[in-house]
Structures are given as structure tokens and as C-alpha cells.
C-alpha positions in Angstrom: -39.4 -16.3 -1.8 -36.8 -15.1 -4.4 -37.4 -11.5 -3.4 -36.9 -12.3 0.3 -33.7 -14.2 -0.4 -32.4 -11.3 -2.5 -33.3 -8.8 0.3 -31.4 -10.9 2.9 -28.3 -11.4 0.6 -28.3 -7.7 -0.2 -28.0 -6.9 3.5 -25.4 -9.6 4.1 -23.9 -11.5 1.2 -22.2 -13.9 3.6 -25.4 -15.0 5.2 -25.4 -18.8 5.1 -28.0 -20.8 3.2 -29.0 -22.3 6.6 -29.6 -18.9 8.2 -31.6 -17.7 5.2 -33.7 -20.9 5.4 -34.2 -20.4 9.2 -35.3 -16.8 8.7 -37.7 -17.7 6.0 -39.0 -20.9 7.7 -38.1 -23.2 4.9 -35.4 -25.8 4.2 -31.8 -25.3 3.1 -32.1 -27.3 -0.1 -34.9 -25.0 -1.4 -32.9 -21.9 -0.6 -29.8 -23.3 -2.2 -31.8 -24.2 -5.3 -33.3 -20.7 -5.6 -29.9 -19.0 -5.1 -28.4 -21.3 -7.8 -31.3 -20.4 -10.2 -30.8 -16.7 -9.5 -27.1 -17.0 -10.3 -27.8 -19.1 -13.4 -30.5 -16.6 -14.6 -27.9 -13.8 -14.3 -30.0 -12.0 -11.6 -27.3 -12.4 -9.0 -24.2 -11.0 -10.8 -21.8 -11.3 -7.9 -21.2 -10.6 -4.2 -19.4 -7.5 -2.8 -17.7 -6.5 0.4 -18.2 -3.1 1.9 -14.8 -1.8 3.1 -14.0 1.0 5.5 -11.1 2.3 3.4 -10.0 4.8 6.0 -8.7 1.8 8.1 -6.5 0.6 5.3 -2.9 1.6 5.0 -3.0 2.2 1.3 -5.5 4.7 0.1 -7.0 5.1 -3.4 -8.6 8.2 -4.9 -12.2 7.9 -6.0 -14.2 10.2 -8.2 -17.7 10.5 -9.6 -17.7 11.9 -13.1 -20.7 13.4 -14.8 -20.6 12.7 -18.5 -22.7 14.5 -21.2 -23.0 12.3 -24.3 -24.4 12.6 -27.8 -26.6 9.5 -28.1 -26.0 7.1 -31.0 -28.9 7.1 -33.5 -29.4 3.3 -33.2 -28.1 2.4 -29.8 -28.8 5.6 -27.7 -26.3 5.8 -24.8 -25.5 2.1 -24.7 -22.4 2.1 -27.0 -20.7 4.9 -25.1 -21.6 3.4 -21.7 -20.3 0.0 -22.7 -17.1 1.5 -24.0 -16.6 3.4 -20.8 -17.4 0.3 -18.7 -14.4 -1.6 -20.2 -11.8 0.7 -18.6 -10.2 -0.9 -15.5 -10.3 2.4 -13.6 -14.2 2.5 -13.9 -16.0 0.8 -11.1 -19.6 1.8 -11.9 -21.5 3.3 -14.8 -25.1 4.6 -14.6 -27.5 6.2 -17.1 -29.2 9.0 -15.2 -31.7 11.7 -15.7 -30.9 15.4 -15.2 -28.2 17.7 -16.5 -25.9 15.0 -17.7 -26.4 11.5 -19.1 -24.0 9.1 -17.4 -22.5 9.0 -14.0 -19.4 7.0 -13.7 -17.3 6.1 -10.7 -13.5 5.9 -11.1 -10.7 4.7 -8.9 -7.0 5.7 -9.1 -3.9 5.7 -7.0 -3.7 9.5 -6.9 -5.4 12.6 -8.3 -3.1 12.7 -11.3 -4.1 9.2 -12.3 -7.8 10.1 -12.3 -7.1 13.3 -14.1 -5.1 11.5 -16.8 -8.0 9.0 -17.2 -10.4 11.8 -17.8 -8.2 13.8 -20.2 -6.7 11.0 -22.2 -9.3 8.2 -22.2 -12.7 9.4 -21.2 -12.9 12.8 -23.0 -11.5 11.3 -26.2 -14.4 8.8 -26.7 -16.6 9.6 -29.7 -19.9 10.9 -28.4 -18.5 12.4 -25.1 -19.4 16.1 -25.1 -18.2 17.1 -21.6 -17.3 15.9 -18.2 -17.4 17.2 -14.6 -15.3 15.4 -12.0 -16.1 15.3 -8.3 -13.5 13.7 -6.0 -14.9 11.8 -3.1 -13.6 13.1 0.2 -15.3 10.8 2.8 -17.7 7.8 2.6 -20.5 7.7 5.2 -22.7 4.9 3.8 -22.3 2.3 1.1 -24.6 -0.4 -0.1 -26.9 0.3 2.9 -24.1 0.0 5.4 -23.1 2.9 7.6 -19.3 3.1 7.5 -18.7 5.2 10.6 -20.5 3.9 13.7 -22.1 6.7 15.7 -20.4 7.5 18.9 -22.5 7.0 21.9 -23.5 10.1 23.7 -21.5 10.1 26.9 -23.4 12.9 28.6 -24.7 12.0 32.0 -28.5 11.6 32.3 -30.1 14.2 34.6 -32.8 13.0 36.8 -35.2 15.3 38.7 
């Protein structure tokens, strides 16, 4: 039941307890208790909104930054990742496999703000060897939600 509730909330965090209960053929009290337990057990950490930022008047600059790190002997990558996570510009931090160790996502008001973060904050952290910054140009899908709805094909159907 927990997995099904998590699946439904991941698709729509605003889904009501009553709707979840209806979809799972159970009662609202049971669903509410399970959600509270998931929150108390720190499994549900929060709820997010997926925003089509192109429709907003004020735009932010987003970047994905690849970070190569020298792991700490006792903590591995955790110390550096935790330190990076504390910066307000950082929205996500992931330990990844491949050519670099961490992938971080950063938000700034402009290109210079993101560049300043990389040069003055990120690159100066002990253990950070190198960074590669990729600026996001357009978002197509986030958290399983397609941002731009496909336009319907307006071509006329041809019948024999």
C-alpha cells in the first residue's frame, strides 16, 4: 500500500487523501495514517511543484555542473557533497558514476551569478578537482511531467 501511495503522490502531490483512498479501494483514515507515517519516517521529505518557467515574467538561469572530487579517506564523497548542498544556489546534488563524481544543479539570476558561484565558491572547496558547467537552455520534462504540450496535428485526414 505504501508503494502505491508514493506512486500516486509522485505523479500528483496535490492528490487528496480521499482520491488516493478511492483509487486504492480503501478508507481515507488508513491512507492518511500511512502518509503521516511516511512523513514521520523521513521517507516523504517534501512536496514539489513543477513550473513551466517560460510562462513566468522573471527568468532564472539554471546550470548543471559536473564536479570531479578527491574522495575523503573516511567519508568518501559525503563531506564535499554535504558542503556543496548547503549553498543556497544549489538545488540538487547527486553522486554519479562516469567521468565525474557529483552532478549539481544551480540557479542564479544571470550567467554572471552562476559563473561567480563556480569560480568563488564551488571551485575553492577542498577536494574539488575540476568542474564543467552546462547551462540549461530549455526544459522539456521535469519530475515525469511534460512541460510543453504537444500541438495537435492539424492536417486534414485523407480518405479514399
